Backbone as a ProteinNet text record, in pm:
[ID]
protein_1_A
[PRIMARY]
MIPTTVDIFQQASQRGLRLRAVGNDLHVNPARCCPSDFVPVLRAHKPDLLSLLQLPFVMVDSKALGDSLFLCEDEPTKAALVEAGADPWSIYTRDELRGFT
[TERTIARY]
10223.7	10101.4	10017	9951.5	9806.3	9680.8	9649.2	9496.2	9388	9354.6	9239.4	9085.8	8989.2	8877.4	8822	8826.3	8780.1	8868.4	9000.4	9089.7	9017.6	8998.7	8911.5	8788.7	8700.3	8598	8644.2	8698.5	8738	8812.9	8860.5	8895.7	8805.7	8722.1	8615.7	8552.3	8498.4	8409.9	8518.1	8630.9	8725.4	8717	8680.8	8688.4	8564.9	8436.4	8341.1	8227.6	8259.2	8186	8125	7989.8	7939.2	7910.9	7947.8	7937.3	7825	7757.1	7627.3	7615.5	7600.3	7567.9	7454.4	7425.1	7294	7268.6	7268.8	7299.6	7429.3	7482.1	7628.5	7719.9	7644.9	7723	7708.7	7840.9	7872.2	7853.7	7763.8	7738	7808.6	7844	7949.2	7852.3	7841.4	7818.2	7845	7861.8	7839.5	7949.1	7918.4	7992	8078.9	8044.7	8116.9	8248.3	8240.4	8333.7	8455.3	8421.7	8535.2	8663.2	8768.9	8881	8898.3	8987.4	8992.9	9076.9	9155.4	9283.4	9234.8	9086.1	9032.6	8986.1	8908.2	8827	8890.5	9012.6	9064.1	9074.7	9116.6	9098.8	8980.7	8870.8	8745.5	8689.6	8744.3	8723.1	8784.8	8924.5	9011.5	8945	8890.3	8828.7	8672.4	8611.8	8459.8	8394.5	8450	8395.9	8408.1	8504.8	8517	8420.3	8435.3	8325.7	8195.8	8120.1	7995.8	7970.8	8060.9	8048.3	8026.1	8134.5	8129.9	7977.6	7930.8	7818	7701.8	7697.3	7599.4	7550.9	7704.9	7676.2	7569.2	7495.1	7424.6	7519.7	7580.2	7707.4	7685.3	7727.8	7739.4	7874.4	7942.6	8094.2	8054.5	8126	8132.2	8266.9	8289.2	8413.2	8433.7	8504	8502.6	8617.1	8584.4	8689	8767.4	8666.2	8742.7	8859.4	8802.7	8936.9	9007.6	8949.5	9072.5	9059.2	8975.7	8927.9	8786.8	8794.2	8660	8591.5	8466.9	8417.5	8336.7	8304.1	8181.4	8093.5	7956.9	7854.1	7781.5	7770.2	7731.8	7600.5	7565.7	7448.9	7471	7563	7598	7749.7	7791.9	7930.1	7966	7871.3	7924.1	7967.5	7902.5	7887.8	8054.4	8076.8	8181.4	8291.2	8307.5	8400	8422.4	8330.1	8328.6	8417.7	8401.6	8447.9	8595.9	8630.6	8765.2	8836.7	8758	8863	8860.4	8781.5	8779.1	8899.8	8910.7	9043.7	9014.9	8875.6	8849.7	8934.7	9003.9	9047	8922.2	8971	8881.2	8813.1	8914.7	8866.9	8816.6	8765	8684.6	8542.8	8519.5	8393.4	8300	8156.5	8075.6	7962.4	7914.3	7799.3	7673.1	7527.3	7413.4	7440.6	7461.6	7463	7577.8	7697.3	7775.8	7725.1	7680.8	7642.2	7520.1	7448.6	7309.6	7384.7	7507.4	7592.4	7629.6	7627.1	7672.8	7572	7431.2	7341.1	7318.1
6125.9	6054.7	6151	6203.8	6251.7	6176.4	6232	6145	6142	6049	5987.8	6059	6083.4	6102.9	6003.6	5876.9	5801.1	5833.6	5840.1	5880.5	6008.7	6133.9	6232.4	6187.4	6117.9	6070.5	5984.8	5895.7	5845.2	5945	6001.6	6113.3	6189.3	6229	6256.4	6209.4	6068.2	5972.3	5961	5944.4	5926	6055.4	6180.1	6271.5	6294.9	6221.2	6217.1	6328.5	6326.2	6426.9	6349.4	6407.3	6338.3	6426.8	6374.7	6458.7	6438.7	6533.8	6500.6	6586.7	6567.7	6651.5	6744.9	6847.2	6900	7008.4	6960.6	7022.1	7033.6	7154.5	7172.1	7245.5	7208.4	7233.7	7090.4	7109.9	7003.6	7023.7	6958.2	7007.3	6922.3	6946.5	6886.6	6898.2	6821.6	6759.9	6706.8	6750.8	6851.2	6964	7075.5	7171.7	7249.6	7278.4	7337.1	7212.1	7095.2	6991.1	6985.2	7038.5	7051.8	7116	7071.1	7110.1	7248.8	7335.2	7430.8	7421.8	7339.1	7255.4	7174.8	7117.9	7029.9	7088.7	7202.4	7270.2	7307.5	7350.5	7389.3	7234.6	7109.4	6984.5	6954.1	6997.5	6965.5	7064.1	7189.4	7257	7205.7	7192.3	7142.6	6987.9	6907.7	6804.4	6797.8	6918.2	6947.2	6883.9	6890.5	6857.8	6692.5	6631.3	6482.4	6419.5	6482.1	6461.4	6436.3	6550.1	6561.3	6437.9	6434.6	6306.5	6165.6	6139.1	6045.1	6017.9	6119.2	6141.1	6099.1	6112.9	6068.7	5940.1	5823.3	5704.4	5626.1	5550.1	5426.6	5324.4	5395.9	5312.9	5355.4	5250.7	5294.8	5241.5	5319.8	5262.6	5217.1	5138.1	5059.7	5051.8	5113.8	5088.9	4966.3	4866.8	4729	4708	4741	4737.3	4605.1	4485	4339.9	4358	4392.3	4414.8	4504.9	4615.8	4710.1	4803.1	4791.9	4866.1	4909.1	4965.9	5004.1	4929.1	4899.9	4797.2	4909.5	4883.4	4949	4847.8	4887.1	4801.8	4877.1	4838.6	4904.9	4853.4	4932.5	4859.3	4801.2	4804.2	4737.5	4748.3	4666.8	4673.1	4830.3	4914.3	5050.8	5116.1	5107.2	5172.8	5137.7	4996.6	4931.5	5003.1	5008.4	5061.6	5209.2	5301.8	5443.5	5445.6	5350.5	5356.8	5320.7	5225.5	5224.2	5311.4	5401.1	5508	5628.1	5633.2	5730.7	5701.2	5576.2	5540.4	5415.1	5355.1	5259	5106.2	5022.1	4909.5	4832.5	4755.4	4665.3	4548.5	4495.7	4386.2	4431.3	4552.5	4597.5	4640.1	4611.4	4646.9	4552.4	4540.7	4406.9	4517.6	4423.1	4466.3	4387.9	4426.9	4375.2	4212.6	4191.6	4070.8	3984.5	4012.5	3938.9	3911.2	3997.2	3995.9	3878.6	3879.8	3789.1	3638.1	3615.7	3479.4	3425.7	3518.9	3484.1	3439.3	3413.8	3358.1	3187.4
8421	8390.8	8382.3	8281.2	8251.3	8327	8388	8447.6	8331.2	8326.1	8227.4	8305.3	8217.6	8273.3	8384.9	8349.9	8505	8615.5	8584.9	8708	8798.1	8687.8	8778	8842	8769	8833	8935.4	8954.7	9082.2	9181.6	9139.9	9250.3	9303.1	9259	9287.6	9373.4	9350.1	9427.6	9580.1	9575.1	9668.4	9784.6	9697.9	9797	9868.5	9809.6	9882.5	9807.3	9667.6	9563.4	9473.3	9441.2	9336.8	9245	9132.9	8996.2	8908.2	8836.5	8771.5	8693.6	8529.2	8434.1	8416.9	8410.7	8403.8	8282.2	8139.6	8049.5	8027	8016.8	7965.1	8109.5	8210	8353.7	8410.9	8512.7	8563.8	8722.9	8792.4	8934.5	9007.3	9148.1	9230	9367.3	9386.3	9529.2	9644.9	9758.1	9805.9	9749.3	9713.8	9660	9784.7	9896	9971.3	10020.4	10004.8	10027.3	9918.7	9805.5	9690.5	9736.1	9762	9756.5	9682.1	9707.5	9611.6	9505.5	9540.5	9440.9	9328.9	9384.5	9287.7	9165.4	9188	9099.7	8976.3	8947.6	8830	8764.4	8838.7	8746.6	8704.4	8781	8723.4	8605.6	8612.3	8504.5	8373.1	8414.3	8283.9	8226	8283	8240.4	8235.4	8224.2	8217.9	8111.2	7985.6	7875.6	7864.9	7899.5	7896.5	8015.3	8136.5	8219.4	8227.5	8136.3	8088.8	8011.3	7889.3	7817	7898.7	7989.5	8063.2	8155.5	8193.5	8284.9	8200.9	8049	7995.7	7971.5	7992.3	7963.1	8075.4	8049.4	8130.8	8195.7	8328.7	8410.9	8557.4	8639	8769.2	8803.2	8900.7	8966.9	9077.9	9121.2	9267.2	9333.7	9452.2	9472.6	9572.7	9522	9603.6	9688.4	9835.2	9943.2	9934.1	9895.3	9903.9	9791.6	9659.8	9538.1	9556.7	9641.8	9655.2	9513.1	9438.4	9294	9277.1	9152.6	9135.4	9044	9028.5	8915.6	8840.8	8729.7	8635.9	8603.5	8620.1	8561	8441.8	8355.5	8243.2	8146	8044.4	7977.4	7886.4	7799.2	7676	7627.9	7540	7474.6	7432.2	7346.2	7306.1	7456.4	7536.4	7690	7746.3	7722.4	7773.1	7688.7	7596.1	7490.2	7505.8	7543.1	7595.5	7727.6	7801.2	7954.5	7938.5	7839.3	7803.2	7752.3	7678.4	7559	7690.2	7790.5	7894.5	8013.2	8012.9	8098.3	8162.9	8150.5	8288.9	8218.1	8291.5	8275.3	8242.5	8129.2	8082.5	8167	8237.2	8300.8	8445.8	8439.9	8573	8515.2	8379.6	8342.6	8316.5	8316.3	8293.2	8248.9	8188.9	8070.8	8145.2	8117.6	8160.7	8124.3	8016	7948.1	8007.1	8052.8	8105.9	8276.8	8322.3	8435.8	8468.2	8346.9	8352.3	8327.8	8291.7	8292.9	8415	8515	8673.3	8746.1	8665.6	8755.3	8734.7
[MASK]
+++++++++++++++++++++++++++++++++++++++++++++++++++++++++++++++++++++++++++++++++++++++++++++++++++++

């Protein structure tokens, strides 16, 4: 199975890495902790990761659910996250979260 952009993003998070888009560059922090076998994976997915990192969202790893949740700004962002490989049932928009109060 070919990993999705979200899969790569989650793998980075699981490895304790933080990805950030700076212009056309993908910054990995802490870079010294990035395993050498993961570097080619990041390079191969760099354009898609840069696009993903432009979206207004946060990913939260839930130990209680054993899964990641995505909190995002709006429906277009939700659609972009789904296109990048996120499970639609794990994504909540601002308006959906307001409904929980």
